[in-house]
C-alpha positions, 0 to 999 in steps of 0.5 A: 226079366225079358231078354234084350235084343239089339236091332240095327237099322231099326228106323228102316222099313223092315226094322220098324216091323222087327221092333213091333214083332219083338215087342209083341212077343215080350222082348225088350228092344234096344234099337239103333238108328242113324244120327238125325233119324226120327224115332218112329212114334209107334214104338215108344217102349224102346231104348233108342240109340243113335250111332253110325255103323261106319264109325265104330267109335259111336257104337261103344257098349251098344250091345252090352247087356243084350242076349241077341242081335238082329243086324238089319241095317244096310245101304240098299243103294243101286244107283249109282251102281258103284259107290264106296259108301255101300261097301262101308255100310254093308261090309264095314258095318257088319264087321262093326256089329260082329265085333259088338256081338263078340264083346257082349257074348250074345246067344244068337246073332241074326244077320239080315241079308238078301236073296240076291246073294244066291243064284236065281232060277226059273219059275219051274226050278227056282233058286235056293240056298244051295245055288252059288252067287250069280249077281257079280254079272251086274256090277252092283256094289249093293249085291257084291257087298251083301255077298261079302258080308254074308260070307263074313258072317258065315266065317264068324259062325264057322271059325269064331263060334258065333251063334249066327243064323242068316235070313235073306228076304226077297222083294218086300212089300207092305205097310210102313215104308215111310221113305219109301223104299221097295214100295216106291214101285207102287207109287210109280205105277199109281202115278202112271210113270211106268209105261211098260214092263221089262221081261224079267220078274222076281219073288215078292214077300210081305214085310210082316212075314219077314219080320216074323221069320227073322224074330223066329230065328232067335230061337229057331233055325240052325247056326251057320245056315241061310234061309231065303224069306220069300213067297210068290214068284211073279213076272213083272207083267203079272206083278204090275197087273196085280198092283194096278188092279188093286190100286184102281189104275191102268197097268203098263201097256207095253212089253219092253224087250230086253235090248230096249231096256238095256239101251235105255240103261246105256243112255242113262249111264251116258247122262250120268257121266255128263252131268256127274249125277245119277240118272233115272236108271243105269245099265246094272239096274236094267240088266237085273230087270231083264232077268227072272230072279225067282226063288223058293222059300221052302227051307224057311217055311220048314225051319223058321215057320215063315208065314206066307201072306199073299202078295195081293194082301201085301200090296193092299196093305201097302197101298192102304198105308200110303193113302192113310199117310197121304202119299197118294 
């Protein structure tokens, strides 16, 4: 009988690709989604379960009979910058899934983190898994909570003999982003809502490459080790120009200086305080956009056989999916 893998966050952008990749390889899949979440129609052979990671009582027996767990669920909210719900989901939820994995005695636990828990670098000297966390400067509960969850999984591997491998995607693009999440950037560009580009940049990766390497981590990689899953480092000017060209629209015309970005973030913070609702941006988000979040995925290429599909293909796949599903 094939091994059964529990996937948390199975209804999300990456989660759907993980389910598809596991099924393609012949695994049985038990998929956790939040109560009320629609079951993706493209993965019907799956054993779907509902539960709330912030309420462990709803998860009783979830991992029983599973040989492995891929914990991909997270709350990737950055606006507002501070939100207790982010900690409850990202650190509290990880604690809950670790407890399930221990009870079930799984043979492998794959934690899906974020590359932002490592120090970023320049284009010439990109950040890697050895660089200490640098995100505390931003004051984002998302980054801080993911760093805390990463440390907790490492502790479980080192002190509790949990066979855990940690993967850390960069900025994912590709098809199937129904909410949408990271691919919302393409829609903003397509609709002409981004007049300029900030001075920073980031690393981009095709979501299917992340799914392949994450599933590879069930049988590859070293216990207790972290792996950055990324591909190409691009400035925002380069990335926006590429995306706009592939979508057939004009790229943003103006280079936005760092001080102007930060000033706009400050205005948004003031608006949020006055209205009691998040504004379009906040100062933490603009500070992130002003920096170059560049990484190298070389370790994952070697040890997890991380594919390297071009960012151009990722953008084209995402935009085609949006057109087929009438987002544009």
